[in-house]
N, C-alpha and C positions, 0 to 999 in steps of 0.2 A: 692016535698019530695023525698029525697035520700032514696031508698029500698035496696041498694046495701048490700050485706052480708059481714061484717068484722069480723077477729078475734078479740076476746073479750079477751086479755091475762090477765087480773086481775080478770077475772070471777071466783067465787068459787062455786062449786056443794054443794047443800045440802047434797045430799049423794055421795059418791065416787063412781065411774065407777067399776062395775064388769068386772074382766078380761074376764070372758066368753063372754061376748057381744062385745069384740074387734074386732072379724071378724065374717062372716055371717055365716049360718049353711052349706052350700054348699061349704065352703071356702076349697082348697086343704090342708090348714094346718090342718083342723079337719080330713081330710082324713088320713094324716101322723100320726097324735095322735091315732087315733083308729088302724091303722095297727099295729103300735108300742106296743101298749097295748094289743093287742090280741097275742103277743108273749111274751114265756118264755124266757125272755135275760140271766137270770140265767142258765137255762138247755142249752142253746146255747154256753154259755160261756165268755158272755160279763162281763167286770169287769171295775170297775172306782177305781182308788187310794184311798185309805183309810188314813186320817190324823187323828193320837191321839190328836195332838196340833194343834192351829190356827183354820182357818175357815173350816168348813164342806166341803165335797168333792161334786161337782155336780154326779148326780145320772146317770147310763148307759142310762136310757131310755130319760132323757132329752137332753143327748149329743146325741143321735142318732136321736131322731126326729130333732134337728136343722140340723145336717149332712144332712139327706136325704131329708129334705124340700129345703135346699140350694142348694143340688145337681141339683134337679128338677128345680131350677131356674138359673142352670149353675154356681154357687157359688163353687169353687173347693178348695180354699186356705184359711188356717186359720185365716189369718188376715182379708181377706173379711169376712168371717164368723162372726169374731167378730166386725167388722163394721156394717154388716146387723143386727146384735142382737140387734144394738143401732138405725137402721134406719127403720128396716123394721116391720111393725106393726105385721104382721104374726108371726115373730119369736119373737119379744116381746112376744106375745101370747103364743108361743108354751114353750118358755122358764119361763114364769111366770116372765118375767121382771128380769131376774135374770143376763142375759147378761155375759157369761163365756168369757174369754179372750183368744187370739190366742195360747198361750200356752197351756190352758185347751183343746182347740179343738185338737192340735196336739197329745199331750199326750194320749188324747182318743183314735185317730187313731192307734198310735204306739202301745197302749197297747192292741187292739183288730183288729190290720190288719188280725190276722189268722181266725177271726171268720167271716169275710165278707162274705167268700164262703158259708156258713152255712146260714146267713141271705138271700143272695140270693135264695137258694134251698128252703128257708121256704115260701118266699115271693111267688116264681113260683108256688109251692104247692097249695098256697090259690088261685092262679090263675085258676090251674089244678080242684080243689074241686068245684070251683065256676062255672065250666062248662065254663069258657071262652077259655080255650085252645081245638081246634078243634080235634088234634091227627089224621088229615087227611093227611096232607102234611107239612114236617117240609123243611128247606132250610139251609144247612150249607155253611160257609162262612169265609173268614178272611179279616182283614184289615191291613196293615203296619203303625204303629203311631212310630213316632221320638223318638228316648231315650233324655234324658234331657241334657247330656254333649256334649259340642260342638266338631264336627266331626275332628276339626283341630288337636286334641291330638290323633286321633286314628290311630292304626299302622296297616300297610299290609306287610303282607310275602314277597311280591316279593320288595319293597321298601326298607325293611329291608335288605333283603339278597344281593341285590345289594351296599348297603351303606356298610354292613359289608365286602365283598370283596373290596370296596375301602380303607376301614380303614387298612384290612390286608396288602393291599400293600404298603399303607402310612407307616404303623407301620415297616414294612420289610426295606422300603428305608430308613427310621430313623436309624434305626440299624445298616445297612450298613454303612451310613456316621459315627455313631458313633464309630463303630469299626475301620474305615479309620483314624478317628482323634486320636483315641488312640493308634494305631500303629506309630504315627507320634509323638506324645506329652506324656510327664510321668504326673501323676496325676491320680485323682480320676475319675471315669467315672459316671456322673450323668444322671439321666433321667431328659430330658428336660421337660419344662412346658407343651408345645403343644403335647407331646407325652403321658403325663400322661392324659391329657385330653381326648384324643382318646382312651386310654386304659380303661379309666372309661366309655367313649360311647360304646365300643366293648363289653364291660361286659353287660351292660345294653340291647343292642341290642340281644345278647345271651341269657340273661334272657327272654326277650319278645318272642322270636321265641320257647324257650322251653315251655313258656306259651302256646303258639298257639298249639304245637305238643300235648300238656296234653290235650288241650280243644279241639283237632281235627278240626280247623279252618285256614282260612288262614288270617284274621282280629281280632283284639281285639283292644277294647277301655280301655285302663288301669285306667280309672275312672269308668268305668261300665261293666266289663269283662262279664257280660251274655248277653249283647246287640250285635247285628249280622249287619253287613253289607247288605244291602238289596236296590236295586235300588228303588227309590220313585221319582216321577216326573221327570224321567230321571237323577237323580242325585244318588249318591252313597252316603246313610245315614245310620248310625247307629240306628237300629229299634228293636222294638218288633211286634210280629204277634199276634194280638189279633182274638180270633176266638169267634164264635156265631153261635148258631142255633136257628131259628125264626120260629114261628108258622105261616101258611098261613092265618088262619082264623081270629085271633086276633093282629097280629104283636108282641106278647109277646116273648122275648128272653127265651128261657126253657133250653140253657147251654151256658157256657160261659167259657173261658179259656184264657191263654196268654202263647204262645211258644216262644223259641230263633229261631226255625227252620225259615229258609230263605225263603220257601215254604209250599205250603199245602199239599205236596204230602205224602200219608200215614197218615193223621190225619181224617180220614174221621170217622173210627171205634174209634177211641180216642174219638171224639165228641159225638157219638151215644153211648159210655159208658156212658159220663157225662148226656145224656138225661135220660137215664135208670136208673141212681143213684138219678135224681132229679124228675122224674115223676113217676118212676115204671115201664114205659111201653115207646114203639116207636111208631110213626106216621106210618100209613098206607104204605107210603111212604117218604123217605129222599132225598133229592136232593142237588147234587153239581157240582160245575164247573169242568171245565178240569184240573184244578190245583190239585184236590184232586185225579186225576186218577192214581190207583196203581192196577195192576191185582191181586197182593197178598192180597189188601184190599177187592177187590172183591170177591176173593174167601174166605177171612174171614167172610166176610158177609153173604155169602151164607151158608157158615158152621152154623152160628149162627142164621139162619133164619131171616135175614132182609133183608127188601126189600129197595134197593137203586138204584138211578140211576145217574150216573156220566157222564157229557157231554164229548162225545170221537170224536164230529165232528171235533174239532179244532185240534186233534192230528196229527202230522205229522212223517212220518218216515224218512224224509228228503230225499227221492226219489219218483218217480212216482206221476202221479195226475191223476185225472178222472178215466177211467176204469183201469189203473195200479197202483191207490192207494194199500197200503199195506192191506186194509180191503179186497180186492179183491182176493187176494191169500188164497188160502184154504190148511189148514194143514191134511195131511193123516196120522194119528198116526200108522195104522196098516203097512204101507210101508215105514213109517218113510221119508217121501219126502214132499214138499211142491208144491203145483201145482198152475200154474199160470193162470190168465184171458183166457189165449189162450189153456190151457190144457197141457202145458210142464211141466214136472217133475223139480225141483229144488232138488238136491240130497245133503244130509247133507254132510258139508266139514270141521267142528269142533265147537269149542265153542268159547264164548266171556265173559268177565265179567258182571255181572248183575249190577243193581244200586248200586251204591257208592262202586262199587269193591267188593261186596258179592261173596265169592266162592259159597256158597250154592246156590245161585239164577243164576247159570250161564246160557247164552242162548245158545241155539243150533242154529247154522247157518247153512242156506240153501241157496246154490248158482247157478244161472242158468249157465250151460255150454254150451249154444246153442250160438254159436258166429252168426251164419248167419239168427237171427231170425229177419223179417222184422219190427218188431216193436220195436226192440232194444232200439234205441234213443228215443222213446216215454215213454220206462220204465225206463230206467236209464242212467246215464253219466257216471257210474262207467266202467274202462276200463275192469276190471275183470268179470263183468257181475252183473246182479241184485241179492241181498243178502235180505233175509228175516231172522228174529230173532225170534224163538220160546222158550217162557219162560215156567218155570214149571207150571205157572198159567194161561196159554194161553186160555184153555177150559172156564174158568170164564170171560174171556174178550171176546170170542165169545158169550156167551150166554147173555152178557149184551150188546153187539151190537145187537143181535136178540131182545131181549127186547126193544130196542128202535125202533123198525121197527114199532112197534103200536104207531097209531097217537096220543093217548090219554096221552102215556109215553112222548111223544116229547112234548105235550102242557104242560106236567106236568115241563118238564125240562126248556121249555120258561118261564115259570111263575116263576123260581127261582129268577131272577134280581129284580122284582117288590114286592119279599119277603122279601129278607135280605138286599139289598143293601140300600134302604131307611134309615134302622135303622141305618147304619154306616153313612149315610150323616147327620141323626139329631145329633147323638154324636157328630161329629166332628163341624156341624155348630150352632146347639142350646146350647148342652152341653159344647161346645167351648174345645173337647178334641182333640188336634193336636200334641200335645207334652207331653209326661209324666212328671209329675212333681216331681217324685221320682226315686231312683236309684236301680238296683238290682231286679231280676224277681220275687221275693215274696212280695216286696212293690208294684211292677207294678200290678201283679195279684191282689192284695188287692184294688187297685183304681179300675181296670176293673171290679171286682165283683161289689164293689159300684156304678158305674155308671150305670151297667147293671141293678142292682135293681133300681137306681132311674128312667130309663128309663120305666120299668116295670110298677113302680108305677104310673108313668104319664099316661100310658095307662090303668092301672086299676082303676084310679080317676073317668075316663068317666062313667065305668061299677058301680062305688059306688055310684055316684049321682043317677043313676037310680033303686039303691036297688038290683043290680046282683051281689053282693060281698059277699061273706060267709066268715065273719072274725073271725068263730070260727074254721075254717079250719086251716091247719097248724101245 
């Protein structure tokens, strides 16, 4: 007797199956539904297009539920969302078997991209009010993600300047030949076709250089002017710098942003501002890697009573090692000199520009004058002698270094990698975000807010199953 279970395609149900029974009670789709229905989407600014004629529009809550669930499952494109609404029983359930098409999904994203930041903040606040976020230790970090346009069309100042010089020389040579021919023959002097092309190219190059001057950069992509060239896996690529602050206890992202800056220097307080905006407070300690080091930022954090730890172990002055590294030189403010590890004074010799050529933050330079120092070769290779630069925020840097002498502070710094780097790994591997699908920093920021929200919801789902999530919050 054959007891195999086979599909009965002609079977007719006495009663139609209820939509509510299509997914189990603990399914992630039910969690997404409850999260979205706990939010006041009108107050948050979500909108859907209204049509006076034709078919009614899809509601904002239906579209948001589908987008969030799709992102949790690694679906990022509107066309794949359309297909999933026909193939995935969870999305069929979430949409009530309505199946919006890809144009509808894209229009919803376009119309509401300015609201996704608010959505992230609301869901993060739910996590905080539910007691999921520890507020003991937060880790700040950034990751570079490649821009959508091909780097082939990217423009670099050095190459454009060289080409412009070559064009100038070729145009001058062409004009010399034309003048010589005109002197020998009568008739109209016309601009040759090859010279017309060169002149057009020259104009385009000059326009591109002018745009770089306006933006204050040395590279520019004509299709995505907000992207910046950043070293990515050993190659120069046009990228955006995605930022996140992660809670150590829950692994939940508590702040996010995207910037065009090529590095993280000076972004620490900016990200802590985001944390305060989202949560209303900061963690007991916030840690960051050496890329965030800025003496100005450290001093600002002190003035605002922020407890921060920024890795300083990998910072190099470009001179001296071991006993003669820069940290071993002490600044004597009263005598206006620097004292080396051997007790010798380095007198003041002048000033040098600060970061990015700032005139306000010029460094004071102190140089060793002792030519017969027995440790000179171990201290420096500079023929003029060892020099130390002291900035106006030097005292804050010294206090940060003293703070990191504590073994507990060093433990917190070491924990940073295990807190924030796995988050970026999951977003890139599981969510598949290795390249932006949109152009322009505002659209990129909207995508990052949505991705970070979906990441958090994936974390929060585990607490929802155990009944530890307060959906009346937010």
